[in-house]
C-alpha positions as CSV (number, residue, x, y, z in Angstrom):
1,M,-27.1,-35.2,40.7
2,W,-23.6,-34.4,40.5
3,F,-23.4,-36.5,37.2
4,L,-26.1,-34.5,35.6
5,S,-25.0,-31.2,36.7
6,S,-21.4,-32.1,34.9
7,R,-23.0,-33.1,31.6
8,M,-25.1,-29.5,31.7
9,D,-21.3,-28.0,32.7
10,D,-20.2,-29.2,29.2
11,F,-22.7,-27.1,27.2
12,P,-21.2,-23.3,26.2
13,K,-22.2,-20.4,28.1
14,C,-22.8,-16.7,27.0
15,S,-19.7,-14.8,28.2
16,V,-21.8,-11.6,29.1
17,C,-25.1,-13.2,30.9
18,Q,-23.5,-16.7,31.6
19,Q,-26.4,-18.3,30.8
20,Q,-26.0,-21.8,29.1
21,F,-26.6,-22.4,25.1
22,T,-29.2,-24.9,24.1
23,F,-30.3,-26.6,21.2
24,K,-33.5,-25.0,21.0
25,G,-32.4,-21.5,22.6
26,H,-30.9,-18.4,21.0
27,A,-28.0,-19.1,18.3
28,P,-24.6,-17.8,19.8
29,Y,-22.9,-15.0,18.0
30,L,-19.0,-14.9,17.9
31,L,-17.2,-12.1,19.5
32,P,-13.7,-10.9,18.3
33,C,-12.1,-12.4,21.5
34,L,-13.5,-15.8,20.3
35,H,-16.0,-15.9,23.1
36,A,-19.8,-16.4,22.2
37,V,-22.6,-14.1,23.6
38,C,-26.7,-14.6,23.1
39,E,-28.9,-12.9,20.8
40,T,-30.5,-11.4,24.0
41,C,-27.4,-9.9,24.8
42,V,-26.5,-8.2,21.6
43,T,-29.6,-6.8,21.2
44,S,-29.8,-5.3,24.6
45,G,-26.2,-4.3,24.6
46,A,-26.2,-0.3,26.3
47,G,-25.5,2.1,23.9
48,G,-24.3,0.0,21.4
49,V,-21.4,-1.7,23.1
50,I,-20.9,-5.3,25.1
51,S,-18.6,-6.3,27.6
52,C,-17.2,-9.6,27.6
53,S,-17.4,-10.7,31.2
54,T,-14.9,-13.5,30.4
55,C,-11.8,-11.2,29.1
56,Q,-13.3,-7.8,29.8
57,R,-13.1,-6.8,26.3
58,E,-15.5,-4.3,25.0
59,V,-17.1,-4.5,21.5
60,N,-18.7,-1.6,19.6
61,L,-21.8,-2.9,17.6
62,T,-22.1,0.1,16.0
63,N,-18.9,-0.2,14.1
64,S,-18.9,-3.9,13.8
65,S,-21.1,-6.9,12.8
66,L,-21.2,-10.1,14.7
67,Q,-21.7,-13.7,12.8
68,K,-23.5,-16.7,14.1
69,D,-20.8,-18.9,15.8
70,A,-21.3,-21.8,13.4
71,V,-18.6,-23.8,15.6
72,R,-20.6,-23.6,18.7
73,Q,-23.8,-24.2,17.1
74,K,-22.7,-27.6,15.9
75,E,-21.0,-28.2,19.5
76,I,-24.1,-27.5,21.5
77,F,-26.2,-30.1,18.4
78,H,-23.5,-32.8,19.1
79,L,-23.5,-32.3,23.0
80,T,-27.6,-32.5,22.9
81,V,-27.3,-35.6,21.2
82,K,-24.9,-37.1,24.0
83,H,-26.1,-35.4,27.0
84,R,-29.8,-34.3,26.4
85,P,-31.2,-36.7,23.4
86,T,-34.8,-36.4,24.6
87,E,-34.6,-32.6,23.7
88,L,-34.4,-33.6,20.2
89,L,-37.8,-34.4,18.0
90,C,-38.3,-35.4,14.6
91,T,-38.5,-32.5,12.1
92,H,-41.1,-33.9,10.1
93,E,-44.0,-34.6,12.5
94,D,-46.0,-32.4,14.7
95,D,-46.8,-34.8,17.2
96,G,-43.8,-34.7,19.2
97,N,-42.0,-37.6,17.9
98,Q,-38.3,-38.4,20.0
99,A,-35.6,-38.0,17.2
100,V,-33.4,-41.1,16.8
101,C,-31.3,-40.4,13.7
102,W,-29.8,-37.5,11.8
103,C,-29.7,-37.3,8.1
104,Q,-26.6,-35.5,7.0
105,D,-27.5,-35.1,3.7
106,C,-31.1,-33.2,4.5
107,E,-29.7,-32.0,7.9
108,E,-32.6,-33.0,9.6
109,L,-33.6,-35.0,12.8
110,L,-35.6,-38.3,12.1
111,C,-37.9,-40.4,14.4
112,E,-38.2,-44.3,13.6
113,Y,-41.4,-43.7,11.4
114,C,-39.6,-41.0,9.4
115,Q,-36.4,-42.9,9.1
116,N,-38.1,-46.0,7.4
117,I,-39.8,-43.7,4.9
118,H,-36.5,-42.1,4.3
119,S,-34.6,-45.4,3.6
120,N,-37.4,-46.7,1.4
121,F,-37.8,-43.6,-0.4
122,K,-36.0,-43.6,-3.8
123,V,-34.6,-40.0,-3.6
124,T,-33.3,-40.3,-0.2
125,R,-32.5,-44.0,0.3
126,R,-28.8,-43.1,-0.5
127,H,-28.4,-40.3,1.9
128,V,-26.0,-40.6,5.0
129,V,-28.4,-41.5,8.3
130,Q,-26.7,-41.8,11.3
131,N,-28.2,-43.2,14.6
132,F,-27.5,-41.0,17.6
133,A,-25.3,-43.7,19.2
134,D,-23.1,-43.7,16.5
135,L,-23.0,-40.2,15.4
136,E,-19.7,-38.9,14.2
137,L,-18.4,-35.5,13.5
138,T,-18.6,-35.3,9.9
139,F,-19.5,-32.5,7.4
140,S,-22.4,-32.7,4.5
141,T,-20.9,-32.7,1.1
142,V,-24.3,-31.4,0.0
143,P,-23.8,-27.8,-1.4
144,K,-25.9,-25.2,0.2
145,F,-28.2,-23.5,-2.7
146,C,-28.6,-19.6,-3.4
147,S,-31.3,-17.7,-1.7
148,I,-31.6,-15.4,-5.0
149,H,-31.3,-17.9,-7.6
150,K,-33.1,-20.9,-6.6
151,Y,-31.5,-24.5,-7.1
152,H,-28.3,-22.9,-7.8
153,P,-25.4,-24.2,-5.5
154,L,-23.0,-21.9,-3.7
155,Y,-20.1,-23.4,-4.6
156,L,-17.9,-19.9,-5.2
157,F,-16.2,-17.8,-2.6
158,D,-16.3,-13.8,-3.8
159,K,-12.8,-12.6,-1.9
160,S,-14.1,-8.7,-2.3
161,C,-17.3,-9.2,-1.0
162,K,-16.5,-12.3,1.6
163,K,-19.6,-14.2,0.7
164,L,-20.5,-17.4,-1.1
165,I,-22.3,-16.9,-4.3
166,C,-23.4,-19.3,-7.2
167,A,-22.8,-19.4,-11.0
168,R,-25.4,-16.7,-11.9
169,C,-24.5,-14.6,-9.2
170,R,-20.7,-14.8,-10.7
171,I,-22.2,-13.7,-14.0
172,E,-24.5,-10.9,-12.9
173,D,-23.6,-8.9,-9.6
174,H,-20.2,-10.2,-9.4
175,V,-18.8,-10.2,-12.6
176,D,-15.7,-8.0,-12.0
177,H,-15.0,-9.0,-8.5
178,E,-12.3,-11.7,-7.6
179,V,-13.7,-15.4,-7.3
180,E,-12.1,-18.6,-6.7
181,K,-13.8,-22.3,-5.6
182,V,-14.8,-22.8,-2.0
183,D,-12.7,-25.5,-1.4
184,V,-9.7,-23.5,-2.8
185,A,-10.5,-20.5,-0.3
186,A,-11.3,-22.7,2.6
187,D,-7.7,-24.6,2.1
188,S,-5.9,-21.4,2.2
189,V,-7.6,-20.1,5.3
190,T,-7.5,-23.8,6.9
191,K,-3.5,-23.6,6.4
192,Q,-3.3,-20.5,8.3
193,L,-5.3,-21.7,11.1
194,E,-2.7,-24.2,11.3
195,Y,0.1,-22.1,11.5
196,H,-1.7,-20.3,14.3
197,K,-2.4,-23.6,15.9
198,N,1.6,-24.4,15.9
199,E,2.4,-21.1,17.0
200,L,-0.2,-21.2,20.0
201,S,0.8,-24.9,20.8
202,T,5.0,-23.8,20.7
203,L,4.0,-20.8,22.9
204,Q,1.8,-22.9,25.6
205,T,4.8,-25.3,25.7
206,R,6.8,-21.7,26.8
207,H,4.1,-21.1,29.1
208,Q,4.3,-24.5,30.7
209,A,8.3,-24.0,31.0
210,N,8.2,-20.6,32.7
211,M,5.4,-21.6,35.3
212,H,7.8,-24.4,36.0
213,S,10.7,-21.9,36.4
214,I,9.1,-19.9,38.6
215,R,7.8,-22.7,40.8
216,Q,11.6,-23.8,41.1
217,G,12.5,-19.7,41.9
218,T,10.2,-20.3,44.6
219,E,11.7,-23.5,45.8
220,S,15.0,-21.7,45.7
221,T,13.8,-18.9,47.5
222,D,12.7,-20.8,50.1
223,E,16.0,-22.6,50.0
224,T,17.8,-19.3,50.2
225,H,15.6,-17.9,53.2
226,N,16.6,-21.1,55.2
227,S,20.1,-20.8,54.4
228,L,20.3,-17.0,55.0
229,K,18.3,-17.4,58.1
230,E,20.9,-19.9,59.5
231,N,24.1,-17.5,58.4
232,I,22.5,-14.7,60.0
233,R,21.8,-16.6,63.5
234,H,25.3,-17.7,63.4
235,T,27.1,-14.2,62.8
236,F,25.1,-12.7,65.7
237,H,26.0,-15.2,68.3
238,S,29.3,-13.7,68.8
239,L,27.6,-10.1,69.1
240,R,24.7,-11.5,71.4
241,S,25.0,-8.6,73.9
242,Q,25.3,-5.9,71.5
243,L,23.1,-7.3,68.5
244,N,19.8,-9.1,70.3
245,Q,17.7,-6.1,69.1
246,R,19.4,-5.9,65.6
247,E,19.0,-9.6,64.7
248,K,15.5,-9.4,65.6
249,E,15.4,-6.3,62.8
250,L,17.0,-8.4,60.3
251,L,15.1,-11.5,60.9
252,I,11.9,-9.3,60.3
253,D,13.7,-7.9,57.4
254,L,14.2,-11.1,55.8
255,E,10.6,-12.2,56.5
256,N,9.3,-9.1,54.8
257,H,11.7,-8.9,51.9
258,T,10.9,-12.6,51.3
259,K,7.2,-12.3,51.2
260,E,8.0,-9.6,48.8
261,T,9.9,-11.7,46.5
262,K,7.5,-14.6,46.7
263,A,4.3,-11.9,46.3
264,A,6.1,-10.9,43.3
265,Q,6.7,-14.4,41.9
266,H,3.1,-15.4,42.7
267,A,1.9,-12.3,40.7
268,L,4.0,-13.7,37.7
269,L,2.7,-16.9,38.1
270,T,-0.7,-16.0,38.5
271,A,-0.2,-13.5,35.1
272,C,1.4,-16.4,33.4
273,E,-1.5,-18.9,34.5
274,E,-4.0,-16.3,32.8
275,D,-1.9,-15.8,30.0
276,K,-1.8,-19.7,29.5
277,K,-5.3,-20.0,29.8
278,T,-6.1,-17.4,27.2
279,C,-3.6,-19.3,24.7
280,K,-5.1,-22.6,25.7
281,R,-8.8,-21.2,25.2
282,V,-7.8,-19.7,21.5
283,L,-5.9,-23.0,21.1
284,D,-9.0,-25.1,22.0
285,Y,-11.4,-22.7,19.8
286,I,-9.1,-23.8,16.7
287,N,-9.3,-27.3,17.6
288,N,-13.1,-26.8,17.5
289,V,-13.0,-25.0,14.4
290,F,-11.3,-28.2,12.9
291,L,-13.9,-30.8,14.6
292,F,-17.1,-28.4,13.5
293,A,-16.6,-26.1,11.3
294,S,-17.3,-26.3,7.6
295,K,-15.4,-24.6,4.9
296,S,-17.7,-21.8,4.6
297,D,-17.5,-21.4,8.5
298,I,-13.8,-21.3,8.4
299,L,-13.6,-18.1,5.9
300,G,-15.0,-15.9,8.5
301,L,-12.7,-17.0,11.3
302,E,-9.1,-15.7,10.0
303,R,-9.4,-12.2,11.4
304,Y,-10.5,-13.2,14.8
305,V,-7.9,-16.1,15.2
306,G,-5.2,-14.5,13.7
307,E,-5.9,-11.1,16.1
308,M,-6.3,-13.4,19.5
309,T,-2.9,-15.1,18.3
310,R,-1.2,-12.1,17.7
311,T,-2.2,-10.9,21.2
312,C,-0.9,-14.1,22.7
313,L,2.4,-14.0,21.1
314,D,2.3,-10.3,21.8
315,T,2.1,-10.4,25.7
316,A,4.1,-13.8,26.2
317,A,6.3,-13.9,28.8
318,P,10.3,-15.2,28.7
319,Q,10.4,-19.1,28.8
320,T,12.6,-19.0,32.2
321,Y,12.5,-16.9,35.1
322,A,15.6,-15.2,36.5
323,V,15.3,-15.9,40.4
324,P,16.0,-13.0,42.3
325,R,18.2,-14.0,45.1
326,A,18.9,-12.6,48.6
327,V,22.1,-11.9,50.1
328,F,23.1,-10.9,53.4
329,N,25.5,-8.1,53.6
330,T,28.3,-8.1,56.1
331,N,30.5,-5.5,54.7
332,S,30.1,-3.1,57.9
333,L,31.1,-6.1,60.1
334,S,34.6,-4.4,60.9
335,K,33.0,-1.6,62.3
336,L,30.2,-3.3,64.1
337,K,30.7,-2.4,67.6
338,A,30.9,1.3,67.1
339,N,28.3,1.4,64.5
340,V,25.7,-1.8,65.7
341,S,22.3,-0.1,64.5
342,G,23.6,0.1,60.7
343,F,24.8,-3.4,60.2
344,G,23.5,-5.7,57.9
345,A,21.1,-5.7,55.4
346,I,19.1,-8.1,53.3
347,L,19.8,-7.7,49.7
348,T,18.6,-9.3,46.1
349,M,21.3,-10.7,44.0
350,D,21.0,-11.6,40.6
351,M,22.1,-15.0,39.0
352,D,25.4,-14.3,38.3
353,G,25.9,-12.6,41.8
354,K,28.6,-13.9,44.5
355,S,28.1,-13.6,47.9
356,E,30.8,-14.1,50.9
357,I,29.6,-16.1,53.4
358,I,32.0,-15.6,56.9
359,A,31.9,-18.2,59.4
360,D,32.4,-17.9,62.9
361,R,35.5,-19.5,64.4
362,G,34.7,-20.8,67.8
363,T,38.4,-20.8,69.0
364,Q,39.1,-16.8,67.9
365,T,38.2,-13.9,70.3
366,D,35.9,-11.3,69.2
367,D,38.9,-9.1,68.6
368,D,40.6,-11.5,66.6
369,F,37.3,-12.6,64.8
370,M,36.7,-8.5,63.8
371,A,40.4,-8.0,62.9
372,D,39.9,-11.1,60.4
373,V,36.8,-9.9,59.2
374,E,38.4,-6.5,58.7
375,M,41.1,-8.0,56.6
376,K,38.8,-10.0,54.5
377,H,36.5,-6.8,53.8
378,K,39.8,-5.0,52.6
379,M,40.8,-7.9,50.1
380,R,37.3,-7.7,48.8
381,I,37.5,-3.8,48.2
382,D,40.7,-4.5,46.4
383,E,39.6,-7.1,44.1
384,K,36.5,-4.8,43.3
385,D,38.7,-2.4,42.4
386,A,40.4,-4.2,40.1
387,I,37.6,-5.7,38.8
388,E,36.1,-2.6,38.3
389,K,39.5,-1.2,36.3
390,K,39.4,-4.3,34.1
391,D,35.6,-3.7,33.2
392,A,36.4,-0.1,32.2
393,K,39.1,-1.1,30.0
394,T,36.6,-3.7,28.2
395,I,34.4,-0.9,27.6
396,D,37.1,1.4,26.5
397,L,38.3,-1.2,23.9
398,L,34.6,-2.0,22.6
399,L,34.2,2.0,22.1
400,G,37.3,2.2,20.7
401,V,36.5,-0.7,17.7
402,A,33.1,1.3,17.2
403,R,34.2,4.8,17.6
404,E,32.4,5.7,14.1
405,C,29.2,3.9,15.3
406,G,26.4,4.6,17.6
407,V,26.7,2.1,20.3
408,H,24.3,1.7,23.2
409,L,24.1,-0.5,26.1
410,L,20.9,-3.0,26.3
411,K,21.7,-3.5,29.9
412,P,23.0,-0.9,32.3
413,G,26.6,-2.0,33.3
414,A,26.9,-4.4,30.4
415,V,30.4,-5.1,29.5
416,D,29.7,-8.6,27.3
417,G,29.6,-8.3,23.6
418,S,26.3,-9.8,23.4
419,L,24.8,-7.0,25.4
420,I,26.3,-3.9,23.4
421,L,24.2,-3.0,20.5
422,K,25.8,-1.3,17.5
423,C,24.2,1.1,15.3
424,I,26.3,0.2,12.2
425,P,26.6,3.4,9.8
426,L,25.4,1.8,6.2
427,K,25.9,3.6,3.4
428,Y,24.9,2.6,-0.3
429,D,27.3,0.9,-2.6
430,K,26.5,2.8,-5.6
431,D,28.6,0.2,-7.8
432,S,26.6,-2.9,-6.8
433,V,23.2,-0.9,-7.3
434,N,21.0,-2.0,-10.3
435,L,20.0,1.5,-11.9
436,N,17.5,-0.2,-14.7
437,K,14.1,1.1,-13.0
438,V,15.4,2.7,-9.5
439,H,18.1,5.8,-8.6
440,I,19.6,7.3,-5.4
441,N,18.1,10.5,-5.3
442,T,19.8,13.9,-3.7
443,E,18.7,13.2,-0.4
444,G,20.6,9.6,-0.5
445,D,17.1,7.7,-0.4
446,L,16.6,4.9,-2.6
447,V,13.9,5.3,-5.2
448,N,12.3,2.9,-7.6
449,R,12.2,5.2,-10.5
450,K,14.9,5.6,-13.2
451,S,17.1,8.7,-13.0
452,D,16.5,10.8,-16.0
453,T,20.4,11.7,-15.8
454,R,22.0,8.6,-16.0
455,P,23.8,7.3,-18.9
456,A,22.2,4.8,-20.9
457,E,25.2,1.8,-20.4
458,E,24.2,1.9,-16.9
459,E,21.1,0.2,-17.3
460,T,20.6,-3.4,-16.5
461,E,17.6,-5.9,-15.9
462,E,16.5,-5.7,-12.2
463,V,15.7,-3.7,-9.5
464,H,18.0,-4.9,-6.5
465,R,20.6,-3.2,-4.8
466,H,22.7,-4.0,-1.6
467,M,24.7,-2.2,1.3
468,Q,28.1,-1.8,2.5
469,H,28.9,-0.5,6.2
470,C,32.1,-0.2,8.1
471,A,31.9,-2.6,10.4
472,S,32.6,-6.7,9.9
473,P,29.0,-8.5,9.4
474,N,30.2,-10.9,12.1
475,D,32.1,-9.3,15.3
476,G,29.9,-10.9,18.3
477,C,27.6,-7.7,18.9
478,P,24.2,-7.5,17.7
479,Q,23.9,-4.9,15.2
480,Y,21.0,-2.6,14.4
481,W,19.6,-0.3,11.3
482,E,16.5,1.4,10.4
483,V,14.6,2.3,7.3
484,E,12.0,5.0,6.5
485,N,9.9,4.2,3.7
486,R,7.2,6.4,1.7
487,V,4.9,4.6,-0.2
488,N,2.3,6.0,-2.4
489,L,-0.2,4.1,-4.7
490,D,-0.9,5.0,-8.0
491,K,-3.9,2.9,-8.2
492,Q,-5.5,0.1,-6.3
493,L,-3.4,-2.9,-6.6
494,S,-5.2,-6.0,-8.2
495,E,-2.6,-8.5,-8.5
496,N,0.4,-10.4,-6.6
497,C,2.8,-7.2,-6.2
498,L,6.0,-7.0,-4.4
499,I,6.6,-3.4,-2.8
500,L,9.6,-3.5,-0.8
501,S,11.9,-5.9,1.0
502,V,14.8,-5.2,3.7
503,G,16.7,-8.1,5.2
504,V,20.5,-9.7,5.0
505,C,21.9,-12.4,2.9
506,R,25.3,-14.0,2.1
507,E,27.9,-12.3,0.1
508,E,27.4,-14.9,-2.9
509,Q,23.7,-14.3,-2.8
510,R,24.2,-10.5,-3.7
511,D,22.9,-11.1,-7.1
512,L,21.3,-7.8,-8.7
513,H,19.0,-10.4,-11.1
514,H,16.8,-12.1,-8.5
515,R,14.8,-11.0,-5.4
516,I,16.1,-11.1,-1.7
517,D,13.3,-13.6,-0.5
518,E,13.9,-16.4,-3.1
519,R,17.4,-16.8,-2.4
520,P,19.2,-19.4,0.1
521,Y,20.8,-18.1,3.2
522,S,18.3,-14.9,3.0
523,Y,16.5,-13.5,5.5
524,C,14.0,-10.9,4.8
525,M,11.1,-8.9,5.3
526,N,8.6,-8.0,2.7
527,V,5.7,-5.5,2.4
528,A,3.8,-7.2,-0.5
529,H,0.1,-7.3,-2.0
530,L,-1.6,-10.7,-2.1
531,T,-4.6,-11.3,-4.4
532,K,-6.1,-13.9,-1.7
533,H,-6.1,-10.7,0.9
534,I,-7.7,-6.9,0.8
535,G,-5.0,-4.9,2.1
536,L,-1.3,-5.0,1.7
537,C,0.5,-7.4,3.9
538,N,3.9,-7.9,5.9
539,N,5.6,-11.4,5.1
540,I,8.4,-12.8,6.9
541,W,10.7,-15.1,4.4
542,K,13.4,-17.4,5.8
543,E,16.0,-18.8,3.2
544,G,13.6,-19.0,0.3
545,K,10.5,-19.8,2.2
546,R,7.5,-17.8,3.6
547,V,7.4,-18.3,7.4
548,L,5.1,-15.5,8.4
549,C,2.1,-13.7,6.4
550,L,0.3,-10.7,8.7
551,P,-2.6,-9.8,6.6
552,D,-4.3,-6.4,5.7
553,T,-1.7,-4.8,8.0
554,L,-2.0,-1.3,5.5
555,P,-4.7,-0.3,2.9
556,N,-4.8,-0.9,-0.8
557,T,-6.5,2.3,-2.2
558,A,-5.5,4.3,-5.1
559,G,-3.6,7.3,-3.8
560,A,-3.0,6.2,-0.4
561,S,0.2,7.2,1.1
562,N,2.0,5.8,3.8
563,T,5.2,6.0,5.8
564,L,6.6,2.6,7.0
565,H,9.4,2.8,9.6
566,Y,11.3,-0.6,10.3
567,G,14.0,-1.7,12.6
568,V,16.5,-4.8,12.0
569,V,18.5,-6.4,14.3
570,Y,21.0,-8.9,13.5
571,D,22.8,-11.1,16.2
572,D,25.4,-13.6,14.8
573,A,26.0,-14.9,18.1
574,R,22.4,-15.7,19.4
575,K,22.0,-16.6,15.6
576,K,18.6,-14.6,15.4
577,I,17.6,-11.5,13.4
578,V,14.6,-9.3,14.5
579,F,12.2,-7.1,12.4
580,I,10.6,-4.2,14.2
581,D,7.7,-2.2,13.7
582,L,8.5,0.9,14.9
583,K,5.8,2.9,14.1
584,E,3.2,0.4,15.9
585,K,6.1,0.1,18.4
586,K,6.0,-3.9,18.2
587,V,8.1,-6.5,17.0
588,I,7.0,-8.2,13.9
589,S,8.9,-11.5,13.8
590,T,12.2,-13.0,15.6
591,L,13.9,-15.5,13.4
592,D,15.7,-18.0,15.2
593,N,18.6,-20.5,14.2
594,V,19.9,-18.2,11.4
595,D,22.9,-20.1,9.7
596,C,25.6,-17.6,10.5
597,S,28.7,-19.9,9.6
598,E,29.4,-17.0,6.8
599,P,29.0,-13.4,6.9
600,L,25.4,-12.1,6.3
601,W,25.2,-8.5,4.4
602,P,22.4,-6.0,4.7
603,M,20.1,-6.0,1.8
604,F,17.4,-4.0,0.2
605,G,14.7,-3.6,-2.4
606,V,12.1,-1.4,-4.0
607,Y,9.8,-2.4,-6.5
608,N,7.1,-2.2,-9.2
609,P,7.3,1.6,-10.5
610,H,4.5,1.1,-13.0
611,L,2.1,0.7,-10.1
612,L,3.4,2.9,-7.0
613,T,6.1,4.9,-5.8
614,V,8.6,3.9,-3.0
615,S,11.5,6.0,-1.5
616,M,13.8,4.2,0.9
617,G,15.8,6.3,3.4
618,L,18.2,4.9,5.8
619,V,18.7,5.9,9.3
620,V,21.9,4.6,11.1
621,G,24.6,5.3,13.1
622,S,24.6,7.9,15.3
623,D,21.3,9.3,13.7
624,I,19.3,6.4,15.1
625,N,17.2,7.9,18.3
626,M,17.9,4.7,20.6
627,T,15.1,5.1,23.2
628,E,14.5,2.9,26.1
629,E,11.3,1.8,24.5
630,K,13.4,0.3,21.4
631,K,15.7,-1.3,24.0
632,A,13.1,-3.2,25.7
633,M,12.0,-4.2,22.6
634,I,15.2,-5.5,21.3
635,V,15.9,-7.2,24.8
636,K,12.8,-9.0,24.8
637,A,13.1,-10.5,21.4
638,L,16.4,-11.6,21.7
639,S,16.0,-13.3,25.1
């Protein structure tokens, strides 16, 4: 019985009513969260809204239509063949004959009698027929036929209508639409799914490392607990007559502190395990896509899988966990006899903290011991004062170097240059701006339009420009600047079209006649329109190669107007560049392993004045409104 139950558990379940899907039952429908829901729950959703009981995400059915989950349908078929073959009956017989094989070309179940006829019939003798024992995960290469034009195969994909069409559909109802072959469209989506799979695999590794770090932190907390417990006992041994009650209070304090610390660590571990499960679930679904989905199935999955992948990445925890350590504070030991009730505390110390543990000397009298403690306490205060003065000088020095820049501490009390953010005061270098199709207006914005007042001899060929600023591009501190872009589409874009770029490159790459993204040693973010997507996209480029595409982030509509606000962090010490969408309040991408062996300089571009209007304004230096929310995003992206 246990073996049978284990087999039944293999079948997918409805994420609302938890009923198992079966081969003869209702077909599963795919939710945006990649869970499945049965047809009964879809039709009976209260108020047109259903809630996924697995991840508690609500779906409004009035605003979105659900597609059948072809991946799970084929998974259910293969599980039925493997575990419940007696439920499969011959397609051609009404007398209940048991099916024994599957014709891949006809997509039909056959009994032994029909199999013999199938093999001897001239039209079907070359079909691929597989016995259930040998059934493999293969996809039919026989084309599906159009429901409107009979016997015309569906071998084209209409990117505008998002549907398969035949050749007659192409020249009739879809003549003005953008169309490509199914294989080409499916291959494009497959590459995007491969990218999602690689990102989620990396994220899953990070989850595993973070969980391991938290478990190590729990062990370290136990070790610290045992060490401090012994230290407390030793300290109170010399003061037992006066401190028995206080010792008990501090031990209770320590127990509560330890419980709270471990409870917080347990909560973090639980949250990380849930994130890991979500990551694994999405990753497993992508793997099932590659196992069970045909190319036509894949076309409808990109939006759902991409959304869940971005959700996983946006909520990802850091790879390592900083263990909060407790310390036993004995600063008031010199006044202990006079102020026993206030002595001792259990504190949390970060990884870089120091703790002075004073061991009792059995040969000392209480007065000698207290005098020794008081002297050490005074020495510690003097040392602390010296460190604070040194830190103050360091901060003054850093502020002096950047006196014309907006300087912000990413963490309170930070004196390390890697924790100080410089909002560098960029300005346009007008001598290096290509003025063929752009100009700098009276507000100081870069506009993709030719100026009517510019002398003719200033004309050149391309549209690029670069910037200069007052600080060295490599000085050990993360540097930050923002751009505000106003984009107006004169008409709907129907071709591949670059709109704007922002990024960095080497000095020798500051060439006015080349795009930023195509250059070696360049790192940038583009806003563009790609013909394979409906809306406008955000693209991340690294040394001439596109490493990330976020499709349909903005509408592609004639007359549309959008204000885009981006932030850029360049950290040569960590070899990272971060692109932030300040309007959406999220990090778009973090580029690691940036080649900082030579200085990198800010670069900007606006393009295609015959199709749209772009105005790029700088927000730099002390003009930047550096909120705590921005700091938190930057710290997380650089960690």
